[in-house]
Backbone bond lengths (Angstrom), bond angles and torsions (degrees), N, CA, C in turn:
res aa  C-N    CA-C-N  psi(-1)  N-CA   C-N-CA  omega(-1)  CA-C   N-CA-C  phi
1 M - - - 1.452 - - 1.525 107.46 -
2 I 1.322 115.88 120.06 1.453 120.82 177.63 1.523 107.92 -105.88
3 I 1.314 115.60 121.14 1.460 122.13 -178.45 1.521 108.69 -100.11
4 Q 1.317 115.56 137.19 1.461 119.74 174.75 1.519 109.49 -141.09
5 L 1.312 114.87 160.94 1.453 120.22 176.20 1.522 108.98 -71.12
6 N 1.317 116.80 143.17 1.451 119.82 172.47 1.516 109.07 -67.14
7 E 1.312 115.68 156.49 1.450 121.16 176.25 1.525 108.54 -57.94
8 N 1.297 117.07 142.41 1.469 123.42 179.98 1.527 113.63 69.51
9 V 1.332 117.53 21.20 1.463 121.88 174.59 1.526 108.09 -120.52
10 L 1.314 115.85 130.21 1.457 121.54 175.72 1.520 109.60 -106.81
11 F 1.316 115.81 149.60 1.458 122.89 173.22 1.516 106.03 -119.33
12 E 1.321 116.37 110.94 1.462 122.05 -176.90 1.523 109.79 -115.10
13 K 1.331 115.60 130.74 1.460 120.96 -178.41 1.522 110.22 -106.28
14 T 1.343 115.16 138.72 1.459 121.12 170.52 1.527 106.14 -97.13
15 D 1.322 118.56 -155.26 1.467 120.01 179.41 1.525 111.77 -56.99
16 T 1.318 116.87 -51.24 1.465 120.29 -178.30 1.526 112.43 -128.45
17 D 1.322 116.89 -24.53 1.451 120.97 -177.00 1.533 109.95 -99.65
18 S 1.340 115.84 -178.13 1.454 119.13 177.65 1.517 110.32 -155.88
19 Y 1.327 113.82 171.95 1.459 121.93 178.68 1.519 109.63 -138.42
20 F 1.311 115.96 144.14 1.451 121.56 163.25 1.517 104.94 -96.78
21 I 1.308 117.21 136.40 1.456 121.33 177.17 1.527 107.59 -124.70
22 D 1.334 115.74 119.81 1.463 121.81 176.95 1.525 106.99 -89.13
23 L 1.316 116.58 109.31 1.453 120.96 -175.74 1.527 112.66 -68.51
24 N 1.322 117.44 -24.11 1.466 120.33 178.81 1.515 111.80 -73.03
25 S 1.324 116.60 -45.08 1.470 120.49 -174.75 1.525 112.79 -97.80
26 G 1.322 117.18 -19.05 1.454 120.51 -176.10 1.524 112.92 81.69
27 K 1.318 117.05 0.46 1.465 120.68 -179.51 1.524 109.66 -80.61
28 Y 1.328 114.13 152.62 1.457 118.81 175.49 1.528 109.73 -134.36
29 V 1.318 114.21 155.70 1.463 121.99 179.17 1.523 107.29 -124.48
30 Y 1.322 115.82 124.53 1.463 122.77 178.84 1.533 109.43 -83.05
31 N 1.336 116.33 140.15 1.461 123.14 175.64 1.518 108.77 -124.94
32 N 1.341 116.82 128.63 1.461 119.61 177.22 1.534 109.55 -74.01
33 A 1.305 116.85 -178.28 1.476 121.29 -174.28 1.523 112.86 -60.70
34 S 1.329 117.72 -43.31 1.471 118.48 -178.51 1.525 110.89 -70.45
35 S 1.318 118.22 -38.55 1.468 120.53 176.09 1.522 110.43 -63.78
36 T 1.323 116.29 -39.95 1.464 120.81 178.23 1.523 110.84 -60.35
37 A 1.328 117.21 -43.92 1.468 120.87 178.99 1.526 110.60 -61.22
38 I 1.314 117.04 -42.42 1.465 120.97 179.32 1.522 110.24 -64.15
39 I 1.316 117.35 -47.92 1.463 121.43 -178.16 1.525 111.05 -61.53
40 E 1.319 116.75 -44.82 1.470 119.82 178.73 1.526 110.68 -58.48
41 Q 1.329 116.51 -44.57 1.467 120.37 179.42 1.530 111.01 -63.02
42 L 1.321 116.85 -42.86 1.468 121.03 -179.22 1.526 111.85 -63.60
43 L 1.316 116.60 -37.46 1.463 119.97 179.95 1.526 112.15 -73.93
44 E 1.329 117.30 -19.55 1.470 121.59 -178.28 1.522 113.86 -95.93
45 S 1.324 118.22 -23.98 1.462 120.68 -173.06 1.522 111.34 -129.45
46 S 1.328 115.48 142.77 1.465 120.17 178.08 1.531 111.53 -93.85
47 D 1.326 117.39 -2.77 1.462 121.66 -176.93 1.527 109.87 -108.82
48 I 1.321 115.98 107.22 1.465 120.18 -176.17 1.526 111.55 -62.24
49 E 1.323 118.01 -32.55 1.468 120.67 178.14 1.530 110.49 -66.67
50 E 1.316 116.74 -35.78 1.472 120.91 176.02 1.526 109.96 -66.65
51 V 1.320 116.35 -40.70 1.467 120.96 177.01 1.527 109.64 -59.84
52 I 1.318 116.18 -46.50 1.470 121.13 179.26 1.524 110.59 -60.31
53 D 1.329 116.92 -47.16 1.474 120.93 179.24 1.528 110.82 -56.96
54 D 1.337 116.84 -44.82 1.468 120.67 -179.17 1.526 111.20 -64.74
55 L 1.330 116.56 -42.01 1.460 119.99 -178.94 1.521 112.61 -69.97
56 L 1.329 117.01 -30.26 1.464 120.52 177.97 1.530 111.81 -68.67
57 K 1.318 116.79 -17.72 1.463 121.15 174.58 1.529 111.01 -75.62
58 I 1.326 115.74 -20.46 1.461 121.94 -176.86 1.527 111.85 -101.34
59 Y 1.337 115.84 -42.35 1.461 121.34 -173.02 1.519 111.29 -114.38
60 I 1.314 115.95 142.33 1.461 121.91 175.38 1.520 106.77 -93.70
61 V 1.319 115.20 100.80 1.466 121.52 -175.69 1.529 108.01 -154.55
62 D 1.299 115.81 155.55 1.454 121.57 177.71 1.534 109.51 -66.72
63 R 1.312 117.26 133.35 1.461 122.77 -178.00 1.528 112.20 -55.81
64 D 1.336 116.95 -47.90 1.461 120.46 -178.21 1.523 111.21 -64.77
65 E 1.329 116.46 -38.24 1.467 120.49 178.10 1.525 110.69 -65.05
66 L 1.334 116.48 -42.36 1.454 121.09 178.55 1.526 110.51 -62.60
67 K 1.327 116.44 -45.43 1.467 119.94 179.74 1.522 110.45 -60.20
68 Q 1.322 116.98 -44.47 1.466 120.75 178.88 1.522 111.07 -62.00
69 D 1.329 116.87 -42.51 1.466 121.09 178.46 1.528 110.96 -61.51
70 I 1.324 116.77 -42.26 1.464 121.18 -179.90 1.526 110.41 -64.88
71 L 1.323 116.75 -45.83 1.462 120.04 -179.99 1.532 111.44 -63.27
72 E 1.325 116.81 -39.09 1.466 120.32 176.74 1.530 110.76 -66.12
73 M 1.327 117.29 -39.20 1.458 120.65 177.83 1.525 110.44 -62.74
74 I 1.321 116.77 -46.23 1.465 120.78 178.65 1.524 110.11 -58.28
75 E 1.320 116.34 -47.12 1.461 121.01 -179.59 1.528 111.32 -59.49
76 E 1.328 117.45 -45.20 1.466 121.07 -178.93 1.527 111.57 -67.09
77 L 1.324 117.78 -42.75 1.462 120.57 179.94 1.525 111.31 -66.90
78 Q 1.326 117.11 -32.39 1.463 120.33 174.09 1.529 110.18 -69.97
79 R 1.322 116.93 -41.32 1.463 121.81 -178.21 1.529 111.36 -60.03
80 I 1.339 116.14 -37.87 1.468 118.94 -179.72 1.535 112.14 -95.47
81 S 1.323 115.31 15.32 1.478 123.59 170.49 1.521 114.70 62.87
82 L 1.346 116.67 35.70 1.456 119.51 175.74 1.527 112.01 -95.42
83 I 1.322 116.28 -33.22 1.464 120.92 177.92 1.519 109.45 -130.58
84 C 1.324 114.68 166.14 1.467 120.58 174.33 1.529 107.62 -149.73
85 E 1.311 115.13 165.07 1.458 118.86 171.69 1.504 106.63 -79.89
86 S 1.314 116.98 141.28 1.451 121.83 -178.35 1.532 109.30 -54.68
87 G 1.329 114.28 134.40 1.456 119.32 179.89 1.509 113.01 96.59
88 E 1.352 118.73 -6.25 1.464 121.15 178.15 1.505 109.92 -79.31
């Protein structure tokens, strides 16, 4: 699964947090530090298991819980049209 930003969406990072900015609507979505780490990994890697492995080096969390959280995040970001799977 290759994740990319939708057209007209920016991903801007601050020191630890980040924002999605929809240039069409002017709306933005704030991401805390852990969400930012997940999003950065998803945008860099097409292998969700690799993303999970990398994040488990940073966070002490159950693997299955992390995977579920990531899948829910992907679903929500797709639902609000901030990201898509490559080729959509």
